[in-house]
C-alpha positions as CSV (number, residue, x, y, z in Angstrom):
1,M,187.3,77.2,63.8
2,S,186.7,80.9,64.3
3,S,187.5,82.5,67.7
4,D,183.8,83.4,68.1
5,K,182.8,79.8,67.9
6,D,185.7,78.7,70.2
7,Q,184.3,81.1,72.9
8,I,180.7,79.9,72.4
9,L,181.7,76.4,72.6
10,A,183.6,77.0,75.9
11,D,180.5,78.8,77.2
12,I,178.1,76.0,76.4
13,K,180.5,73.5,78.3
14,K,180.8,76.0,81.2
15,A,176.8,76.5,81.6
16,G,176.5,72.8,81.1
17,R,178.9,72.2,84.2
18,R,176.8,74.8,86.3
19,L,173.8,72.5,85.6
20,Q,175.9,69.3,86.4
21,K,175.4,68.1,82.9
22,R,177.4,65.2,81.9
23,D,178.4,64.0,78.3
24,G,175.4,62.8,76.4
25,D,172.8,64.6,78.6
26,P,170.1,66.6,76.7
27,F,170.9,70.3,76.9
28,S,168.5,73.0,75.5
29,F,169.1,76.7,74.4
30,P,166.8,77.9,77.2
31,E,168.5,75.8,79.9
32,Y,171.8,77.3,78.6
33,R,170.5,81.0,79.0
34,R,169.0,80.0,82.5
35,A,172.4,78.8,83.5
36,G,173.9,82.1,82.7
37,G,175.1,81.6,79.2
38,T,176.6,84.7,77.7
39,F,175.6,84.2,74.0
40,S,172.4,85.2,72.4
41,Q,170.2,83.3,69.9
42,P,171.8,85.5,67.0
43,D,175.2,85.0,68.3
44,I,174.6,81.1,67.9
45,L,173.0,81.3,64.5
46,R,175.9,83.1,63.3
47,N,178.3,80.3,64.0
48,G,175.9,77.4,63.4
49,E,172.9,75.7,65.1
50,W,172.3,75.1,68.7
51,I,171.8,71.3,68.1
52,A,175.1,71.0,66.4
53,L,177.2,73.4,68.7
54,S,176.1,71.7,71.7
55,G,176.7,68.4,70.2
56,E,180.4,69.3,69.6
57,V,180.8,69.7,73.4
58,G,179.3,66.4,74.1
59,Y,175.6,67.1,74.8
60,S,172.7,65.6,73.1
61,P,169.7,67.6,71.7
62,S,166.9,68.4,74.0
63,P,163.8,66.3,73.0
64,M,162.0,69.5,72.5
65,A,164.7,71.0,70.3
66,K,163.8,72.2,66.7
67,A,166.1,72.5,63.8
68,H,166.7,76.0,62.6
69,V,164.7,77.0,59.6
70,P,166.7,79.6,57.4
71,D,164.6,82.8,56.4
72,Q,164.6,81.8,52.8
73,E,162.7,78.6,53.6
74,Y,160.0,80.7,55.1
75,F,160.0,83.1,52.1
76,D,159.8,79.9,49.8
77,R,156.9,78.5,51.8
78,L,154.9,81.9,51.5
79,S,155.6,82.0,47.6
80,T,154.2,78.5,47.4
81,A,151.1,79.4,49.4
82,V,150.5,82.6,47.5
83,K,150.9,80.8,44.0
84,S,148.3,78.1,45.2
85,L,145.9,80.3,47.0
86,G,146.2,83.5,44.6
87,R,146.3,85.6,47.9
88,L,148.1,85.7,51.3
89,P,147.1,82.9,53.5
90,K,144.7,83.7,56.5
91,S,145.6,83.0,60.2
92,H,144.0,79.5,60.2
93,E,145.7,78.6,56.9
94,R,149.3,79.6,57.8
95,R,150.1,76.6,59.9
96,D,149.1,74.5,57.1
97,W,151.7,76.1,54.9
98,G,154.4,76.1,57.5
99,L,154.3,79.7,58.4
100,A,154.3,79.5,62.0
101,L,157.0,82.3,62.4
102,P,159.5,82.2,65.2
103,T,159.1,85.0,67.6
104,R,162.7,86.2,67.6
105,R,162.7,86.9,63.7
106,W,161.1,89.8,62.0
107,G,160.1,91.4,65.5
108,G,157.7,88.5,66.1
109,T,155.2,90.2,63.7
110,L,153.4,89.0,60.7
111,G,153.4,92.4,59.0
112,K,157.2,92.9,59.2
113,F,157.6,89.4,57.5
114,Y,155.2,90.2,54.7
115,Q,156.9,93.6,54.3
116,D,160.1,92.0,53.9
117,A,159.0,89.4,51.4
118,A,157.4,92.1,49.4
119,R,160.8,94.0,49.3
120,K,162.7,91.0,48.2
121,G,160.1,90.4,45.4
122,V,158.9,87.1,46.9
123,I,155.2,88.4,46.8
124,P,153.7,91.2,44.8
125,A,153.5,94.3,47.0
126,G,149.8,94.9,45.8
127,L,148.8,92.0,47.9
128,L,149.5,93.7,51.3
129,G,146.8,96.3,50.8
130,R,144.1,93.9,49.5
131,H,144.9,91.3,52.3
132,A,144.5,94.1,55.0
133,E,141.3,95.3,53.5
134,A,140.0,91.8,53.4
135,C,141.0,91.0,56.8
136,Q,139.6,94.1,58.6
137,S,136.2,93.1,57.0
138,D,136.2,89.7,58.7
139,G,137.7,90.7,61.9
140,E,141.3,88.7,61.4
141,E,144.3,90.3,63.3
142,T,146.8,91.6,60.5
143,A,149.6,93.7,60.1
144,V,147.4,96.8,59.8
145,L,145.5,95.8,63.2
146,E,149.1,94.8,64.9
147,R,150.3,98.3,64.0
148,A,147.0,99.9,65.3
149,S,147.5,97.9,68.6
150,A,151.0,98.9,68.9
151,L,150.0,102.5,68.6
152,A,147.4,102.2,71.1
153,V,149.9,101.1,73.6
154,D,151.7,104.5,73.2
155,S,148.4,106.4,73.2
156,P,147.5,108.7,76.2
157,A,145.3,107.5,79.0
158,P,141.7,107.6,78.4
159,R,139.7,110.8,78.9
160,M,137.8,109.2,81.9
161,P,140.6,107.3,83.7
162,R,139.9,104.5,86.1
163,A,139.2,105.6,89.7
164,I,141.9,104.3,92.3
165,P,140.4,101.3,94.1
166,P,140.4,101.2,97.9
167,I,143.1,99.1,99.6
168,P,141.9,95.6,100.2
169,A,139.8,95.5,103.5
170,H,141.5,92.6,105.1
171,S,145.1,93.3,103.9
172,K,147.9,93.0,106.6
173,R,150.0,95.1,104.4
174,K,150.8,98.6,106.1
175,K,152.6,100.6,103.5
176,W,150.7,101.6,100.4
177,E,151.8,103.9,97.7
178,Q,150.0,104.8,94.6
179,T,151.9,104.5,91.3
180,N,149.7,107.0,89.5
181,L,149.8,104.8,86.3
182,P,146.3,105.8,85.0
183,G,144.3,103.2,83.1
184,L,147.1,100.5,83.2
185,G,145.7,98.4,86.1
186,F,148.5,98.7,88.6
187,P,147.3,101.4,91.0
188,Y,149.8,100.5,94.1
189,A,153.6,99.9,94.6
190,P,154.5,96.4,94.5
191,H,155.4,94.8,97.9
192,D,157.2,91.7,96.6
193,E,159.0,90.2,93.6
194,N,155.7,89.1,91.7
195,G,154.6,92.8,92.0
196,V,158.0,93.7,90.4
197,V,157.4,91.4,87.6
198,A,153.9,92.7,87.0
199,L,155.1,96.3,87.0
200,F,157.9,95.5,84.8
201,A,155.7,94.1,82.2
202,I,153.6,97.0,82.2
203,L,156.3,99.5,81.8
204,C,157.7,97.3,78.7
205,A,154.3,97.2,77.4
206,N,153.9,101.0,77.4
207,R,157.6,101.5,76.3
208,T,158.8,103.5,79.5
209,I,161.3,100.6,79.4
210,H,162.5,99.7,76.0
211,S,162.5,95.9,76.3
212,Q,160.2,93.1,75.3
213,I,159.8,90.0,77.7
214,L,160.5,86.8,75.9
215,E,160.7,84.4,78.5
216,L,160.3,84.3,82.5
217,N,161.9,81.5,84.6
218,G,160.3,80.3,88.0
219,G,163.2,78.2,88.8
220,K,166.9,78.5,89.4
221,G,169.1,80.6,87.5
222,I,168.3,84.2,85.9
223,D,164.6,85.1,86.2
224,G,164.2,86.2,82.3
225,V,165.2,86.8,79.0
226,C,164.2,90.0,77.2
227,W,164.8,91.9,73.9
228,D,166.4,95.1,74.1
229,D,164.8,97.4,71.6
230,D,167.5,100.1,71.7
231,Q,170.6,97.6,71.4
232,Q,168.7,95.2,69.2
233,R,169.7,92.0,71.2
234,E,168.7,89.5,73.8
235,I,169.5,90.4,77.4
236,R,169.4,88.2,80.6
237,V,167.5,90.0,83.3
238,E,167.4,89.3,87.0
239,L,164.3,90.6,89.0
240,K,164.3,91.7,92.6
241,Y,162.0,93.4,94.8
242,K,164.8,94.9,96.8
243,L,168.3,94.6,95.6
244,A,170.6,94.0,98.7
245,S,173.9,92.4,99.1
246,S,172.5,90.1,101.6
247,G,169.9,88.5,99.3
248,W,172.5,88.2,96.3
249,N,173.4,84.9,94.8
250,H,174.4,85.2,91.2
251,P,177.8,85.7,89.4
252,M,178.3,89.0,88.1
253,D,178.7,87.8,84.7
254,S,175.5,85.9,84.7
255,F,173.0,88.8,83.9
256,D,172.9,91.9,81.6
257,R,170.3,93.8,83.7
258,V,168.8,94.0,87.1
259,V,165.3,95.1,87.6
260,C,164.0,95.9,91.2
261,W,161.6,98.0,93.0
262,E,164.4,99.5,95.4
263,N,168.2,99.5,95.3
264,R,169.6,99.2,98.8
265,W,173.0,98.1,97.5
266,S,174.8,101.5,97.1
267,R,178.1,99.7,96.0
268,F,176.5,97.0,93.7
269,P,179.5,96.2,91.3
270,R,177.3,96.7,88.4
271,S,175.4,99.7,89.3
272,D,175.1,100.7,85.4
273,A,173.0,97.6,85.0
274,V,170.3,98.5,87.6
275,I,166.9,99.8,86.9
276,E,165.3,100.9,90.0
277,L,161.6,100.9,89.2
278,R,160.8,103.3,92.2
279,K,163.3,105.9,90.9
280,L,162.1,105.5,87.4
281,L,158.4,106.3,88.2
282,R,159.6,109.1,90.4
283,A,161.4,110.6,87.5
284,H,158.4,110.2,85.3
285,G,156.2,111.9,88.0
286,R,154.3,108.7,88.7
287,I,155.0,108.4,92.2
288,G,155.4,111.0,95.1
């Protein structure tokens, strides 16, 4: 058994104990991550499958667990579909051919999957151009349209930006700050954790923050799992309105990043992991 696998098995057992799991209890990968599990999905896949690894330490598969499908299996399914149809399958046909892709492979985009398949010789490269033209004519979302959508996220604000709406007439909130995010639908600074979640999502979408939100958790444990575009790995993210020692209740090894509106904990032990949104917007000239 490799040392990496030993560490993974020990970490699975440790996370299970945090959730008071007993031998034979079902234990899913999302539960493991919410309990502060250290290893990402790629780490798991390099050492086996979640069902097998969690089984080795005594847990049973979650009723919702799905077996891992190798990349080559998806390529084989695509090849079979193309040979049968004489073209790439359209959106309403892909599920019939078993091509509902996992979001954590190929960047979660169909275009990258098709491009990878063409590079490997699974499908003729010429199919990509013909598919894009056909789908543009009937309005189907394709790799071309996905790329156009991604570019639109990075494009400048409209020439006629939205006017800043007035403060709600019956609001009891006394302090209001404008975020100066034209056209992005969040004109005022957050005043609680829900606002931090919304603002974080916007800043991920326009790539001010180089992450993509994969999962948000409303219960106990770490608040979310994201994909770090720079490091190309999963990260565990804790979301706070104000980061303060009085409200902190997580082990320091249970997260990779803390996102907050305001950092009031000057001696936070992992200060390098903190993204303070207020300071970030100020650095971008988005708040006074």
